[in-house]
N, C-alpha and C positions, 0 to 999 in steps of 0.2 A: 249180663255177666259173660255169656259166651262170646259176645262181640269184643269185650275187653281182652279176653284170653286170645282171641284171634289176632287182634292188633298187637298185643305184646309178643306173640309168636312171630308175626311178620317182622316186627322191629328187631327182634333178636336174630332172626335169620339174615336180615340185611346187614346187621352189625357183624355177624360171623363171616358172611361172604366178603364184606369190605375188608375185614382183618385178614382173610386168606389172600385176597388179591394184593394187599399192601405187603404181606409177608413174602409173596413170590416176586413182586415187582416194586421195590422200595421207591423208585422215582415217580410212581403213579401219583402219590399224594402231592408232590411238588408240582407236577404237571397240572393237576386239578386246581391247585391254588392259582397258578399262573393263568390258566385258561379262564377261571371264574373272574379274576380281576379284569382280564381283557373283555369278557362278556359284559361286566358291569359298566366299563367305560363306554363300550359301544351302545349299550342300552341308554345310558345317560345322554349320549350325543343324539340318539334317535329321538328321545323324549324332548330334548331341547329344540330339535328341528321341527317336530310336530307342533310344539308350543309357538314357534315363530310363525308357522303357517296360519294359526288361528288367532294369534295375538296382535 
């Protein structure tokens, strides 16, 4: 039970910190979305290249 409370507290703290950062810097969420899409594309490309090496 204590572990669940700890996890809930950590999640709530992270949510509050994220909300605070987004309130101060509204463009952060757009940048995060853009960068995550770029990271996914690069990751897919890397996986494809690794698959070609072994396939």
